[in-house]
N, C-alpha and C positions, 0 to 999 in steps of 0.2 A: 395407181387406182384403179386399174384393172384385175390386179391380184385381190385388192378388197372386195370387187365385184364379184367374181370369181369364187372367193368365199363363202359370200351369203347365199349365193344359187346353190352351192354344194350343202351348206348349212340347212336350205330351206328342204332340197330335194330330199336328202336322207329324211331329214325330220319327219317332212307330211310323210311321207312313207312308214315310216315305223311309228308315227301313232298311230297308224291301225292295224301292224303286223307286228308289235313291235314283243319280244321276246323276255317275259318277266322270269325272274326267276325266284325273290321274293317278295312279298307285298309291300309296297312300298310310302310313305309318309301320305298319309290320307289329305293334307294339304298342300295346294298346289303355290308354287312361291310366283310373289307379285300379284297388280291388279288386272282384272279382264282390259282387254285392245278395245278401247271405242273406236268409229265409224268416225270419219273427220268432220270438224265443225263447219256448221254450214257457212259460217265467215271465210271457210277454205286454209287453206296450208300453209304454214309460215313459209320462208327463206329457208335454206338449209335443209329440204328436205328432200330425200332423195327414195324414187317410185321405184319396187319391182313387180313385175307383171307373171303371173304363174297360172297356165288356163286350166280346166279341170280337164283337158283330154290329155296333158302333158304327164299330171300326176296318175292318172288312170294306167296309162302306158307302164309308169314305173311298175306301178303294184302287181299290173298284169306278168312282167316279167318276175318279179319280185315271188309271186305265187307261183309261176306254172315251170320258171328254171330254176329255182335253186328248190331246198327241202321247207316243207310246208313250215310255216310258222308255228308254235305249237309250246305251252304251257300249263305249268301245275294249275289243278281246279280245287279251289278253296282249299281247306286243312284237312282236306279227306285224309286218314291212315290207309293203310293199308290191308285188309281184311279177304280170310276167304271165304268163296262163294259155298253158301248152304243150302241145304233141301229146299229153303224158302224159297229160294228165286224162281223156279218156274211159275208160283201162284201169282209173282207181281211182274211178269213179263218180261225177266231179266236173262241178257246172255249167258250162257254156257258154254263152255271148252273153246277158250275164245283164246286170242293172243292175252299175255298177262295184261291185267288191269292193273295201268298207275293212275287213274285220276288225271285226265289231261283234256284240255281243249284243244281245237287245231283249227285256223281260219284255213279256208277252202278256196277258191278260185270264186266257186257259184254252188250252191246246191239249194234246194227246198223254195228254189223258183226264184231264187234272187242272184246276182252278180256281187260278188263283193266290189265295193267302189268308191271314189269319195263322189259328192255329188254338190255342187254349189249352187245356191238357189236364196231366194228370200232374206239374203244378207245372214244366210247362215251355211256353216258346213258340217254335213250330216253324213252318214255312212251306214250303208247296210253292209252284214257281216255274215256271210254263209260259214256254218260250222259243225264239225263232227266232234266227238268227244266218248268218254267212258268216264264211271265212276265207282269207286269202289266200297258199296254201298253196305249195310250190316246183312242185308238177304243175297248179295252177289253183285255181280259184273253187269249194271247196267249204262249201255251203249247206247246214242243219242246221236239223231242229226237235228238242224236246226237255223234259224237266222236270229240276229238282235240288229237293234234300229240303236244306231248311235249318234251323239251330235258331240262337238267340237269345238272347245271354245282355248282361243289365245289370249296369251297374257302377258305381261312385260312386265320386267323386275327389274326398278333403274338400280338398286344395289351390285346387283350383277349383269348389269349390262346385256340382258340375256331373254330369248322370249321361250316362254314355256307353253306347254298346251294340256289340257286336260280334257278327256273323252269322259262322257257321260255314256251309259248303256241306258235307253229308257224302256225298251220293251225289246222281253225274248218271247221266240215263239217255238216251242219244239215239236218236232215231227211225231204224230202218234204215240205219242208220251200215256202210260196209264195215269188219270188225273189223280189218282195216290201218290204216284210217283214225283208228278208235274210242279204240285203244291212245296215241294222242297226243293224241287230240281232249278225251276226256273228261277228263283231268288240265288241260290247259290251259283247260277251261270251268271247272271246279274252281277252280284256282287264280286265275285271274280278276275272278271274284265276291267270294272271300276278299278278296284284296289290294286291289282296286279300291274295295270299300266302307267299308271298314273303317280308324280309328277312325270311328264315328258319333255327333256329340253330338247327344243328345234334348232333357236341357234346359241351358241357360245359367246359371252364378249367379245372373243378374240376375231371372232368372226364379222362383227360391225365394227368396229373400233378404226379410228381414223387416226396415223402417224405418220406423216407425209412430207419424208425431208425438202428441204426446197435450198437447194445448196449458194443457190444465189444472192439469196435473202440472209444465210448463215444462222437456219434456225428450222423450225417442223412447225407445220399445220395439222393441231392437234384438236379431236372433236370427240365429245360424250354423246350419247345418246340421250337427248333429254324426254323423249316420249317417240311410242311407236300407236300407229293408227291403220286401220284394216278396212275395208268393205269388200265386198263379193257383192259383184255383178257381170253379166254379160260373161256368164262361165268360167272366171277367172279372180282369183285372189290378188287383189292390190292391196300392196305393205306399204305402207309409207315411214320410213325410219327419220324423226326430224332431231337434227343435229345441235348442238351449241360450241360453235368452232371458236378455236384461242390458237394464239402463237406462243411456240416453247422455243427461247433462245439455246443455240445450239451451246454445247457442255463446254465446258472447259475454254470458255470465250470467244 
């Protein structure tokens, strides 16, 4: 049982950090598996429910170390093709004579007046994301900084016995970008963040599975996850895993 609990915790820690810092390589499926995870019913939780409590400060400490002690998370911006800068770049306030313009966005520890972090409030999970990036536009290399406000939804897929996450960037704020450029850059950043990150598997089925041998009984106690509920309160994520237990006879009599 200790091994099972450790597996769940490791999955949650790694998954929660990667939710906002995932290094997407190619666009992923827009549809996230499973159904949204609901809060517990007013009538309470049924027997066979395991509760895991993870505090906001814990998540942010993990994210802080990833952002400051490791390479900055970065991924491609949109479907932009590499282009050569031309003489029109100066008229659009675009950067010239810079490093190679590879059309990427990079998550920063902080910038544009915000700090990248996870916030638990009003039964919601949200995150401001500070970033910098460049875009190889038809007019040259556009370099930009800014921040985005993102919300995060937890989903449970019974078929895979797994918990997934879906990030939704609601607003993008670019610093000092020409309004003419901002008109197409803002939706490009927003769409790229949403499409390249989702869906994200937070907990695998093997991490929440129960198959506990009971030698004295000559069999095993097994359980499938019937449902998962979650609530955010007191600056912590409370995750409730509801199991359906059964007995499995030992193989070979």
